[in-house]
Structure formats: structure tokens, C-alpha cells
N, CA, C and O atoms as a CHARMM CRD file, in Angstrom:
* protein
*
  288
    1    1 MET  N      0.84000  -1.17100   0.00000 PROA 1      0.00000
    2    1 MET  CA     0.00000   0.00000   0.00000 PROA 1      0.00000
    3    1 MET  C      0.89000   1.24100   0.00000 PROA 1      0.00000
    4    1 MET  O      1.88700   1.30900   0.71800 PROA 1      0.00000
    5    2 LYS  N      0.50700   2.22000  -0.82100 PROA 2      0.00000
    6    2 LYS  CA     1.20900   3.49900  -0.86800 PROA 2      0.00000
    7    2 LYS  C      0.18500   4.61300  -0.71200 PROA 2      0.00000
    8    2 LYS  O     -0.99900   4.43900  -0.99800 PROA 2      0.00000
    9    3 LEU  N      0.66300   5.74900  -0.25700 PROA 3      0.00000
   10    3 LEU  CA    -0.15300   6.95600  -0.21000 PROA 3      0.00000
   11    3 LEU  C      0.42800   7.95700  -1.18800 PROA 3      0.00000
   12    3 LEU  O      1.63300   8.20700  -1.18900 PROA 3      0.00000
   13    4 LYS  N     -0.42900   8.52900  -2.02200 PROA 4      0.00000
   14    4 LYS  CA    -0.00300   9.52200  -3.01200 PROA 4      0.00000
   15    4 LYS  C     -0.91600  10.73500  -2.91000 PROA 4      0.00000
   16    4 LYS  O     -2.13300  10.60000  -2.78500 PROA 4      0.00000
   17    5 LEU  N     -0.31900  11.91900  -2.96300 PROA 5      0.00000
   18    5 LEU  CA    -1.10800  13.14600  -2.89900 PROA 5      0.00000
   19    5 LEU  C     -1.92500  13.30100  -4.17800 PROA 5      0.00000
   20    5 LEU  O     -1.38700  13.25700  -5.28400 PROA 5      0.00000
   21    6 GLU  N     -3.22700  13.48200  -4.00600 PROA 6      0.00000
   22    6 GLU  CA    -4.12600  13.69000  -5.14000 PROA 6      0.00000
   23    6 GLU  C     -4.39000  15.17300  -5.36700 PROA 6      0.00000
   24    6 GLU  O     -4.37500  15.64500  -6.50400 PROA 6      0.00000
   25    7 SER  N     -4.63100  15.91000  -4.27600 PROA 7      0.00000
   26    7 SER  CA    -4.86900  17.35600  -4.38800 PROA 7      0.00000
   27    7 SER  C     -4.63800  18.00900  -3.03200 PROA 7      0.00000
   28    7 SER  O     -4.62700  17.34000  -1.99900 PROA 7      0.00000
   29    8 PHE  N     -4.45100  19.33500  -3.05300 PROA 8      0.00000
   30    8 PHE  CA    -4.32000  20.08300  -1.81300 PROA 8      0.00000
   31    8 PHE  C     -4.73400  21.52600  -2.02400 PROA 8      0.00000
   32    8 PHE  O     -4.80000  22.01600  -3.15100 PROA 8      0.00000
   33    9 SER  N     -5.01400  22.20000  -0.90600 PROA 9      0.00000
   34    9 SER  CA    -5.33800  23.61800  -0.96300 PROA 9      0.00000
   35    9 SER  C     -4.78800  24.30700   0.27400 PROA 9      0.00000
   36    9 SER  O     -4.73400  23.72600   1.35800 PROA 9      0.00000
   37   10 ALA  N     -4.38000  25.55800   0.09000 PROA 10     0.00000
   38   10 ALA  CA    -3.93000  26.39800   1.19600 PROA 10     0.00000
   39   10 ALA  C     -5.16400  27.10500   1.74700 PROA 10     0.00000
   40   10 ALA  O     -5.95400  27.67100   0.99300 PROA 10     0.00000
   41   11 GLN  N     -5.32000  27.06600   3.06000 PROA 11     0.00000
   42   11 GLN  CA    -6.49700  27.66300   3.68600 PROA 11     0.00000
   43   11 GLN  C     -6.07000  28.79200   4.60700 PROA 11     0.00000
   44   11 GLN  O     -5.17500  28.62900   5.43600 PROA 11     0.00000
   45   12 GLU  N     -6.71900  29.93500   4.45300 PROA 12     0.00000
   46   12 GLU  CA    -6.39600  31.11200   5.26400 PROA 12     0.00000
   47   12 GLU  C     -6.88700  30.93300   6.69600 PROA 12     0.00000
   48   12 GLU  O     -7.69100  30.04600   6.98300 PROA 12     0.00000
   49   13 SER  N     -6.40100  31.77500   7.57500 PROA 13     0.00000
   50   13 SER  CA    -6.81400  31.75400   8.97400 PROA 13     0.00000
   51   13 SER  C     -8.30800  32.01200   9.09500 PROA 13     0.00000
   52   13 SER  O     -8.87800  32.82800   8.37100 PROA 13     0.00000
   53   14 VAL  N     -8.93300  31.28700  10.03900 PROA 14     0.00000
   54   14 VAL  CA   -10.34600  31.50600  10.35100 PROA 14     0.00000
   55   14 VAL  C    -10.44300  31.67800  11.86600 PROA 14     0.00000
   56   14 VAL  O    -10.16200  30.75200  12.62700 PROA 14     0.00000
   57   15 GLY  N    -10.84000  32.86200  12.28500 PROA 15     0.00000
   58   15 GLY  CA   -10.92300  33.12300  13.72400 PROA 15     0.00000
   59   15 GLY  C     -9.55100  33.00000  14.37200 PROA 15     0.00000
   60   15 GLY  O     -8.58800  33.63100  13.93600 PROA 15     0.00000
   61   16 GLU  N     -9.47000  32.17700  15.42500 PROA 16     0.00000
   62   16 GLU  CA    -8.21300  31.98600  16.13300 PROA 16     0.00000
   63   16 GLU  C     -7.35500  30.88000  15.52200 PROA 16     0.00000
   64   16 GLU  O     -6.18700  30.72500  15.88100 PROA 16     0.00000
   65   17 ASP  N     -7.93200  30.11300  14.60300 PROA 17     0.00000
   66   17 ASP  CA    -7.16200  29.04800  13.94500 PROA 17     0.00000
   67   17 ASP  C     -6.12800  29.66200  13.01200 PROA 17     0.00000
   68   17 ASP  O     -6.38100  30.68300  12.37200 PROA 17     0.00000
   69   18 GLY  N     -4.95600  29.02600  12.94100 PROA 18     0.00000
   70   18 GLY  CA    -3.90300  29.49700  12.04900 PROA 18     0.00000
   71   18 GLY  C     -4.15400  29.06900  10.61400 PROA 18     0.00000
   72   18 GLY  O     -5.15000  28.41100  10.31100 PROA 18     0.00000
   73   19 GLN  N     -3.24700  29.44800   9.74600 PROA 19     0.00000
   74   19 GLN  CA    -3.32100  29.02000   8.35800 PROA 19     0.00000
   75   19 GLN  C     -3.12200  27.51400   8.31100 PROA 19     0.00000
   76   19 GLN  O     -2.43000  26.94300   9.15500 PROA 19     0.00000
   77   20 SER  N     -3.73300  26.87500   7.32100 PROA 20     0.00000
   78   20 SER  CA    -3.63700  25.42300   7.26300 PROA 20     0.00000
   79   20 SER  C     -3.60600  24.91900   5.82700 PROA 20     0.00000
   80   20 SER  O     -3.80500  25.66400   4.86800 PROA 20     0.00000
   81   21 VAL  N     -3.35300  23.63800   5.72600 PROA 21     0.00000
   82   21 VAL  CA    -3.33600  22.93700   4.44500 PROA 21     0.00000
   83   21 VAL  C     -4.40500  21.85800   4.50400 PROA 21     0.00000
   84   21 VAL  O     -4.51400  21.13900   5.49700 PROA 21     0.00000
   85   22 GLY  N     -5.18600  21.74800   3.45100 PROA 22     0.00000
   86   22 GLY  CA    -6.12500  20.64000   3.29500 PROA 22     0.00000
   87   22 GLY  C     -5.58300  19.75400   2.18800 PROA 22     0.00000
   88   22 GLY  O     -5.23600  20.24700   1.11400 PROA 22     0.00000
   89   23 ALA  N     -5.50600  18.44700   2.43400 PROA 23     0.00000
   90   23 ALA  CA    -4.92900  17.53900   1.44100 PROA 23     0.00000
   91   23 ALA  C     -5.77600  16.27100   1.31900 PROA 23     0.00000
   92   23 ALA  O     -6.40500  15.82600   2.27900 PROA 23     0.00000
   93   24 VAL  N     -5.77200  15.71300   0.13000 PROA 24     0.00000
   94   24 VAL  CA    -6.42500  14.42900  -0.13100 PROA 24     0.00000
   95   24 VAL  C     -5.36000  13.46200  -0.62900 PROA 24     0.00000
   96   24 VAL  O     -4.69900  13.71100  -1.63700 PROA 24     0.00000
   97   25 LEU  N     -5.20400  12.36300   0.08800 PROA 25     0.00000
   98   25 LEU  CA    -4.24900  11.31900  -0.29600 PROA 25     0.00000
   99   25 LEU  C     -5.00100  10.13900  -0.88000 PROA 25     0.00000
  100   25 LEU  O     -6.00800   9.70100  -0.32200 PROA 25     0.00000
  101   26 ARG  N     -4.52400   9.62700  -1.98900 PROA 26     0.00000
  102   26 ARG  CA    -5.08500   8.40600  -2.58100 PROA 26     0.00000
  103   26 ARG  C     -4.34300   7.22500  -1.99100 PROA 26     0.00000
  104   26 ARG  O     -3.11400   7.21800  -1.92200 PROA 26     0.00000
  105   27 VAL  N     -5.10300   6.22200  -1.56500 PROA 27     0.00000
  106   27 VAL  CA    -4.52900   4.97400  -1.07200 PROA 27     0.00000
  107   27 VAL  C     -4.38600   4.05500  -2.28100 PROA 27     0.00000
  108   27 VAL  O     -5.37500   3.70900  -2.92900 PROA 27     0.00000
  109   28 VAL  N     -3.14900   3.66200  -2.57900 PROA 28     0.00000
  110   28 VAL  CA    -2.86300   2.83900  -3.75000 PROA 28     0.00000
  111   28 VAL  C     -2.46400   1.44200  -3.27500 PROA 28     0.00000
  112   28 VAL  O     -1.44500   1.26800  -2.60700 PROA 28     0.00000
  113   29 PHE  N     -3.27500   0.46500  -3.62600 PROA 29     0.00000
  114   29 PHE  CA    -2.98200  -0.92200  -3.26700 PROA 29     0.00000
  115   29 PHE  C     -2.29200  -1.59800  -4.44100 PROA 29     0.00000
  116   29 PHE  O     -2.42100  -1.16500  -5.58600 PROA 29     0.00000
  117   30 ARG  N     -1.56500  -2.65200  -4.14800 PROA 30     0.00000
  118   30 ARG  CA    -0.85700  -3.35900  -5.22300 PROA 30     0.00000
  119   30 ARG  C     -1.85800  -3.98200  -6.19000 PROA 30     0.00000
  120   30 ARG  O     -2.96500  -4.35400  -5.80000 PROA 30     0.00000
  121   31 ASP  N     -1.46000  -4.09100  -7.43800 PROA 31     0.00000
  122   31 ASP  CA    -2.30100  -4.69100  -8.47900 PROA 31     0.00000
  123   31 ASP  C     -2.19200  -6.20200  -8.43600 PROA 31     0.00000
  124   31 ASP  O     -1.27200  -6.76000  -7.83900 PROA 31     0.00000
  125   32 GLY  N     -3.13400  -6.84200  -9.07300 PROA 32     0.00000
  126   32 GLY  CA    -3.03400  -8.27100  -9.30600 PROA 32     0.00000
  127   32 GLY  C     -3.53500  -9.16600  -8.19400 PROA 32     0.00000
  128   32 GLY  O     -3.14900 -10.33300  -8.13500 PROA 32     0.00000
  129   33 LEU  N     -4.38200  -8.66300  -7.30900 PROA 33     0.00000
  130   33 LEU  CA    -4.95400  -9.54200  -6.30500 PROA 33     0.00000
  131   33 LEU  C     -5.92700 -10.49900  -6.99200 PROA 33     0.00000
  132   33 LEU  O     -6.81900 -10.04000  -7.70500 PROA 33     0.00000
  133   34 PRO  N     -5.78900 -11.79800  -6.80800 PROA 34     0.00000
  134   34 PRO  CA    -6.65900 -12.76500  -7.48000 PROA 34     0.00000
  135   34 PRO  C     -8.13400 -12.50900  -7.17900 PROA 34     0.00000
  136   34 PRO  O     -8.52900 -12.37300  -6.02100 PROA 34     0.00000
  137   35 GLY  N     -8.94700 -12.44600  -8.24400 PROA 35     0.00000
  138   35 GLY  CA   -10.38500 -12.26900  -8.09700 PROA 35     0.00000
  139   35 GLY  C    -10.82700 -10.86800  -7.74500 PROA 35     0.00000
  140   35 GLY  O    -12.01100 -10.65100  -7.48500 PROA 35     0.00000
  141   36 THR  N     -9.91300  -9.90200  -7.72700 PROA 36     0.00000
  142   36 THR  CA   -10.24700  -8.52600  -7.36900 PROA 36     0.00000
  143   36 THR  C    -10.01500  -7.60800  -8.56100 PROA 36     0.00000
  144   36 THR  O     -8.93100  -7.58600  -9.14500 PROA 36     0.00000
  145   37 LEU  N    -11.04600  -6.85600  -8.91100 PROA 37     0.00000
  146   37 LEU  CA   -10.92500  -5.93300 -10.03600 PROA 37     0.00000
  147   37 LEU  C    -10.23200  -4.64000  -9.64900 PROA 37     0.00000
  148   37 LEU  O     -9.60200  -3.99900 -10.49000 PROA 37     0.00000
  149   38 GLY  N    -10.33800  -4.25600  -8.40900 PROA 38     0.00000
  150   38 GLY  CA    -9.66700  -3.03400  -7.97200 PROA 38     0.00000
  151   38 GLY  C    -10.02000  -2.68100  -6.54700 PROA 38     0.00000
  152   38 GLY  O    -11.13700  -2.92900  -6.09100 PROA 38     0.00000
  153   39 VAL  N     -9.07000  -2.10600  -5.85200 PROA 39     0.00000
  154   39 VAL  CA    -9.27000  -1.63300  -4.49000 PROA 39     0.00000
  155   39 VAL  C     -8.65300  -0.24300  -4.41700 PROA 39     0.00000
  156   39 VAL  O     -7.49900  -0.05700  -4.80300 PROA 39     0.00000
  157   40 SER  N     -9.41600   0.74200  -3.92200 PROA 40     0.00000
  158   40 SER  CA    -8.88100   2.08900  -3.80200 PROA 40     0.00000
  159   40 SER  C     -9.58200   2.82200  -2.67500 PROA 40     0.00000
  160   40 SER  O    -10.57900   2.34900  -2.13100 PROA 40     0.00000
  161   41 GLY  N     -9.05100   3.96800  -2.34000 PROA 41     0.00000
  162   41 GLY  CA    -9.65800   4.79400  -1.31400 PROA 41     0.00000
  163   41 GLY  C     -8.92900   6.11300  -1.21300 PROA 41     0.00000
  164   41 GLY  O     -7.89100   6.31200  -1.84500 PROA 41     0.00000
  165   42 THR  N     -9.47600   7.01600  -0.41200 PROA 42     0.00000
  166   42 THR  CA    -8.83800   8.30500  -0.17800 PROA 42     0.00000
  167   42 THR  C     -8.88000   8.63500   1.30900 PROA 42     0.00000
  168   42 THR  O     -9.73100   8.14400   2.05100 PROA 42     0.00000
  169   43 ILE  N     -7.94600   9.47600   1.72300 PROA 43     0.00000
  170   43 ILE  CA    -7.88700   9.96800   3.09400 PROA 43     0.00000
  171   43 ILE  C     -7.76600  11.48000   3.01600 PROA 43     0.00000
  172   43 ILE  O     -6.90200  12.00300   2.31200 PROA 43     0.00000
  173   44 GLY  N     -8.62000  12.17400   3.72900 PROA 44     0.00000
  174   44 GLY  CA    -8.53600  13.62700   3.79800 PROA 44     0.00000
  175   44 GLY  C     -7.87700  14.05500   5.09900 PROA 44     0.00000
  176   44 GLY  O     -8.10900  13.44900   6.14500 PROA 44     0.00000
  177   45 ILE  N     -7.06100  15.09000   5.03900 PROA 45     0.00000
  178   45 ILE  CA    -6.37300  15.59000   6.23300 PROA 45     0.00000
  179   45 ILE  C     -6.23200  17.10600   6.13700 PROA 45     0.00000
  180   45 ILE  O     -6.05900  17.65900   5.05100 PROA 45     0.00000
  181   46 SER  N     -6.30900  17.76200   7.28300 PROA 46     0.00000
  182   46 SER  CA    -6.02300  19.19700   7.38900 PROA 46     0.00000
  183   46 SER  C     -5.02400  19.37500   8.51300 PROA 46     0.00000
  184   46 SER  O     -5.11900  18.71300   9.54600 PROA 46     0.00000
  185   47 PHE  N     -4.07100  20.26400   8.31500 PROA 47     0.00000
  186   47 PHE  CA    -3.08000  20.52900   9.36200 PROA 47     0.00000
  187   47 PHE  C     -2.59800  21.96300   9.24100 PROA 47     0.00000
  188   47 PHE  O     -2.56600  22.54100   8.15500 PROA 47     0.00000
  189   48 GLU  N     -2.22000  22.52700  10.39600 PROA 48     0.00000
  190   48 GLU  CA    -1.73700  23.91000  10.41400 PROA 48     0.00000
  191   48 GLU  C     -0.33400  24.00100   9.83100 PROA 48     0.00000
  192   48 GLU  O      0.48600  23.09400   9.97500 PROA 48     0.00000
  193   49 HSD  N     -0.08800  25.11900   9.17400 PROA 49     0.00000
  194   49 HSD  CA     1.24500  25.40800   8.62900 PROA 49     0.00000
  195   49 HSD  C      1.36500  26.93100   8.53800 PROA 49     0.00000
  196   49 HSD  O      0.41400  27.59700   8.12800 PROA 49     0.00000
  197   50 PRO  N      2.52300  27.49400   8.91400 PROA 50     0.00000
  198   50 PRO  CA     2.66000  28.95400   8.91800 PROA 50     0.00000
  199   50 PRO  C      2.63300  29.59900   7.53100 PROA 50     0.00000
  200   50 PRO  O      2.30700  30.78000   7.41600 PROA 50     0.00000
  201   51 ASN  N      2.96800  28.84900   6.47500 PROA 51     0.00000
  202   51 ASN  CA     2.98800  29.41500   5.12100 PROA 51     0.00000
  203   51 ASN  C      2.48500  28.37600   4.11700 PROA 51     0.00000
  204   51 ASN  O      3.26900  27.89700   3.29800 PROA 51     0.00000
  205   52 PRO  N      1.20900  28.01900   4.16000 PROA 52     0.00000
  206   52 PRO  CA     0.71900  26.96400   3.27600 PROA 52     0.00000
  207   52 PRO  C      0.80800  27.31100   1.78900 PROA 52     0.00000
  208   52 PRO  O      0.99700  26.42400   0.95700 PROA 52     0.00000
  209   53 ALA  N      0.67300  28.59100   1.45100 PROA 53     0.00000
  210   53 ALA  CA     0.72700  28.98600   0.04000 PROA 53     0.00000
  211   53 ALA  C      2.12700  28.82200  -0.54300 PROA 53     0.00000
  212   53 ALA  O      2.27800  28.75000  -1.76200 PROA 53     0.00000
  213   54 GLY  N      3.14800  28.76300   0.29900 PROA 54     0.00000
  214   54 GLY  CA     4.52000  28.62300  -0.17100 PROA 54     0.00000
  215   54 GLY  C      4.98400  27.18200  -0.34000 PROA 54     0.00000
  216   54 GLY  O      6.11400  26.94600  -0.76900 PROA 54     0.00000
  217   55 LEU  N      4.13100  26.21700  -0.01000 PROA 55     0.00000
  218   55 LEU  CA     4.52100  24.80300  -0.10600 PROA 55     0.00000
  219   55 LEU  C      4.38900  24.27200  -1.52500 PROA 55     0.00000
  220   55 LEU  O      3.47600  24.64900  -2.25900 PROA 55     0.00000
  221   56 THR  N      5.30400  23.39700  -1.89900 PROA 56     0.00000
  222   56 THR  CA     5.21800  22.72200  -3.20000 PROA 56     0.00000
  223   56 THR  C      4.36600  21.46200  -3.05800 PROA 56     0.00000
  224   56 THR  O      4.06900  21.02100  -1.94700 PROA 56     0.00000
  225   57 PHE  N      3.98500  20.89700  -4.18400 PROA 57     0.00000
  226   57 PHE  CA     3.20700  19.65300  -4.19900 PROA 57     0.00000
  227   57 PHE  C      3.96400  18.56000  -3.44000 PROA 57     0.00000
  228   57 PHE  O      3.37700  17.85700  -2.61700 PROA 57     0.00000
  229   58 ALA  N      5.26200  18.41700  -3.71200 PROA 58     0.00000
  230   58 ALA  CA     6.07100  17.38200  -3.06000 PROA 58     0.00000
  231   58 ALA  C      6.16900  17.60300  -1.54600 PROA 58     0.00000
  232   58 ALA  O      6.14900  16.64300  -0.77600 PROA 58     0.00000
  233   59 GLU  N      6.27400  18.85500  -1.12600 PROA 59     0.00000
  234   59 GLU  CA     6.35700  19.15500   0.31100 PROA 59     0.00000
  235   59 GLU  C      5.05100  18.80200   1.02400 PROA 59     0.00000
  236   59 GLU  O      5.06100  18.21000   2.10300 PROA 59     0.00000
  237   60 VAL  N      3.93400  19.17400   0.40900 PROA 60     0.00000
  238   60 VAL  CA     2.63700  18.84700   1.00200 PROA 60     0.00000
  239   60 VAL  C      2.45700  17.33100   1.05600 PROA 60     0.00000
  240   60 VAL  O      1.96700  16.79900   2.05200 PROA 60     0.00000
  241   61 GLU  N      2.85000  16.64000  -0.00500 PROA 61     0.00000
  242   61 GLU  CA     2.72000  15.17800  -0.02000 PROA 61     0.00000
  243   61 GLU  C      3.47700  14.55200   1.15100 PROA 61     0.00000
  244   61 GLU  O      2.93500  13.69400   1.84800 PROA 61     0.00000
  245   62 ARG  N      4.71900  14.97300   1.37100 PROA 62     0.00000
  246   62 ARG  CA     5.53500  14.40900   2.45000 PROA 62     0.00000
  247   62 ARG  C      4.94300  14.74100   3.81400 PROA 62     0.00000
  248   62 ARG  O      4.85500  13.86500   4.67500 PROA 62     0.00000
  249   63 LEU  N      4.53500  15.99700   4.02700 PROA 63     0.00000
  250   63 LEU  CA     3.94700  16.40300   5.30400 PROA 63     0.00000
  251   63 LEU  C      2.64800  15.64600   5.59600 PROA 63     0.00000
  252   63 LEU  O      2.43300  15.17600   6.71300 PROA 63     0.00000
  253   64 ALA  N      1.79000  15.53400   4.58500 PROA 64     0.00000
  254   64 ALA  CA     0.50600  14.85200   4.76500 PROA 64     0.00000
  255   64 ALA  C      0.70800  13.36000   5.03500 PROA 64     0.00000
  256   64 ALA  O      0.07900  12.80400   5.93500 PROA 64     0.00000
  257   65 ILE  N      1.57200  12.71600   4.27000 PROA 65     0.00000
  258   65 ILE  CA     1.82900  11.28600   4.47000 PROA 65     0.00000
  259   65 ILE  C      2.39400  11.04100   5.86100 PROA 65     0.00000
  260   65 ILE  O      1.94800  10.12500   6.55200 PROA 65     0.00000
  261   66 ASP  N      3.35700  11.83400   6.28100 PROA 66     0.00000
  262   66 ASP  CA     3.94500  11.66800   7.61400 PROA 66     0.00000
  263   66 ASP  C      2.88600  11.77200   8.70400 PROA 66     0.00000
  264   66 ASP  O      2.88600  10.98000   9.64600 PROA 66     0.00000
  265   67 ARG  N      1.98000  12.74500   8.58300 PROA 67     0.00000
  266   67 ARG  CA     0.95200  12.93000   9.60200 PROA 67     0.00000
  267   67 ARG  C     -0.05900  11.77900   9.60100 PROA 67     0.00000
  268   67 ARG  O     -0.48600  11.33100  10.66600 PROA 67     0.00000
  269   68 VAL  N     -0.44100  11.30400   8.42700 PROA 68     0.00000
  270   68 VAL  CA    -1.38800  10.18500   8.35200 PROA 68     0.00000
  271   68 VAL  C     -0.75100   8.91300   8.93000 PROA 68     0.00000
  272   68 VAL  O     -1.39300   8.18900   9.69000 PROA 68     0.00000
  273   69 LEU  N      0.49300   8.64600   8.57500 PROA 69     0.00000
  274   69 LEU  CA     1.16800   7.45300   9.10200 PROA 69     0.00000
  275   69 LEU  C      1.32000   7.52900  10.61800 PROA 69     0.00000
  276   69 LEU  O      1.18900   6.51400  11.30200 PROA 69     0.00000
  277   70 ASP  N      1.59100   8.70700  11.14500 PROA 70     0.00000
  278   70 ASP  CA     1.68200   8.87700  12.60100 PROA 70     0.00000
  279   70 ASP  C      0.34600   8.59100  13.28100 PROA 70     0.00000
  280   70 ASP  O      0.30900   8.08600  14.40300 PROA 70     0.00000
  281   71 ALA  N     -0.75000   8.91400  12.59700 PROA 71     0.00000
  282   71 ALA  CA    -2.07300   8.70600  13.16700 PROA 71     0.00000
  283   71 ALA  C     -2.55500   7.25300  13.10000 PROA 71     0.00000
  284   71 ALA  O     -3.47900   6.86500  13.81400 PROA 71     0.00000
  285   72 MET  N     -1.92600   6.46500  12.24400 PROA 72     0.00000
  286   72 MET  CA    -2.36500   5.06400  12.08000 PROA 72     0.00000
  287   72 MET  C     -1.87800   4.18200  13.20600 PROA 72     0.00000
  288   72 MET  O     -2.15900   2.98400  13.21800 PROA 72     0.00000
């Protein structure tokens, strides 16, 4: 199983909450399971970051994956 970033957005501060990132990770399972046509899923996550608009796709992917794996 792998996690891959599908999409993300930078979110501005709301009230007392800081700036944050919203991300959607695709869960990628290995191919070729006997009798299975396909298995997939997504995980949504939001986390605070001081400069979400300055993050690259690769940076968000690494941050989001690390946080999801820590939560599992």
C-alpha cells in the first residue's frame, strides 16, 4: 500500500485558527490480487502550517503522508 497526494489547498486563517493545508491522499494498493478488479480509497487531512501557500506539491505530499502514518 502506498499513499499519493491527489490534491491540496492552502487555507487562510479563520478566527483563532492558524493558516492550514487541506490535502487528499489516494490509497494505492498493489495490483493483481486474485479475483479482485480493484481496491482504492482516499484519506482527507487538514493541518496547520505557517505558510501553506509557499509549499510545493512534493512538500505537502511528504507532510501529509507523515501525519497520516503517525495517526495510524
